[in-house]
C-alpha positions in Angstrom: 32.7 -36.6 -172.2 35.7 -36.2 -174.3 37.1 -39.0 -176.4 40.6 -39.0 -177.3 42.2 -41.1 -180.0 45.9 -41.5 -180.5 47.7 -42.6 -183.5 51.2 -42.7 -185.0 52.9 -45.2 -182.8 55.0 -48.0 -184.2 58.4 -49.7 -184.2 61.4 -47.6 -185.2 65.1 -47.8 -184.9 67.1 -45.7 -182.5 67.9 -42.3 -183.9 64.7 -42.1 -186.0 61.7 -39.9 -185.7 57.9 -40.4 -185.0 55.1 -38.1 -184.8 52.1 -39.0 -182.6 48.7 -37.5 -183.2 45.7 -37.3 -180.8 42.2 -36.3 -182.1 39.6 -35.0 -179.6 36.0 -35.7 -180.1 34.6 -32.4 -178.9 34.4 -29.2 -180.9 35.3 -27.3 -177.6 38.9 -28.7 -178.2 40.0 -25.2 -178.8 39.6 -24.5 -175.0 41.2 -27.7 -173.8 44.7 -27.8 -172.4 46.2 -31.1 -173.6 49.1 -33.4 -172.5 51.1 -36.4 -173.3 52.2 -39.1 -170.9 53.9 -42.3 -171.2 54.3 -45.6 -169.3 57.0 -48.2 -169.9 56.5 -51.8 -168.7 56.9 -52.0 -165.0 57.3 -48.3 -164.5 54.9 -45.6 -163.5 53.2 -43.2 -165.9 55.3 -40.2 -166.6 54.8 -36.7 -168.0 56.1 -36.0 -171.4 54.7 -32.6 -172.6 51.6 -30.5 -172.4 50.3 -27.5 -174.2 47.9 -24.7 -173.1 44.6 -24.3 -175.0 46.0 -20.9 -176.1 48.9 -22.7 -177.7 51.4 -20.3 -176.2 52.5 -22.3 -173.2 54.3 -25.5 -173.8 55.8 -27.7 -171.1 58.3 -30.4 -172.1 59.8 -32.9 -169.5 63.2 -31.7 -168.8 64.9 -35.0 -169.9 63.2 -34.8 -173.1 63.7 -31.2 -174.0 65.7 -30.8 -177.3 64.3 -34.1 -178.7 60.4 -33.9 -178.2 58.1 -31.0 -179.2 54.3 -30.5 -178.9 52.0 -28.6 -181.0 48.3 -28.3 -181.7 46.1 -27.6 -184.7 42.8 -26.5 -183.4 41.2 -26.5 -186.8 41.6 -30.2 -186.8 41.0 -30.8 -183.0 44.4 -32.4 -183.0 47.6 -32.2 -180.9 50.9 -33.7 -182.0 53.9 -35.0 -180.3 57.1 -34.8 -182.6 59.8 -37.2 -181.2 63.2 -37.0 -182.7 66.5 -39.0 -182.0 64.4 -41.7 -180.3 66.2 -44.0 -177.9 65.4 -47.5 -176.7 64.4 -46.0 -173.2 61.7 -44.0 -174.9 59.9 -47.4 -175.6 56.4 -47.1 -173.9 52.8 -46.7 -174.3 52.1 -43.0 -175.1 48.8 -41.5 -173.8 47.0 -38.3 -174.7 45.2 -36.6 -172.0 42.7 -33.6 -171.8 42.7 -30.9 -169.0 39.4 -29.1 -169.6 39.8 -26.2 -167.3 39.3 -22.7 -168.5 42.8 -21.7 -167.2 45.2 -21.9 -169.8 48.0 -24.1 -168.5 50.5 -26.9 -169.5 50.5 -28.9 -166.2 52.6 -32.0 -165.7 50.4 -33.5 -163.1 48.3 -36.4 -164.3 45.5 -35.5 -161.7 44.7 -32.5 -163.8 43.7 -34.7 -166.7 40.3 -36.4 -166.3 40.2 -37.7 -169.8 42.7 -40.1 -171.4 43.1 -41.9 -174.7 43.7 -45.6 -175.0 47.4 -45.2 -175.9 49.6 -45.9 -178.8 52.7 -48.2 -178.5 56.1 -46.7 -179.4 59.0 -49.3 -179.5 62.5 -48.2 -180.3 65.1 -50.8 -181.2 68.8 -50.6 -180.7 
């Protein structure tokens, strides 16, 4: 069982930046592909970003490229989501997820992620 804990959410103004962190409980984190998803009120959960366990494949949702980036620090069992130039439409609960397959990949499909964190709220005011 993998436990994931997100942090870094909060209330910001449009145009500002936030960095979310997600810490995994297992030392095998170095072999886990990781993803970020978000869910706004009344909307379905959507893919934000993913990174392979090798760190050399990063997938950012098309509409977010240029503003969001994802990285990992395996020494700290942590992945990060750097969010710049935030917009009110970025308001959502952001979830970290783990894809423990041995294949290095950065998949956008939620069904590939059996482990999820509790989420962290990001609110962007206009």
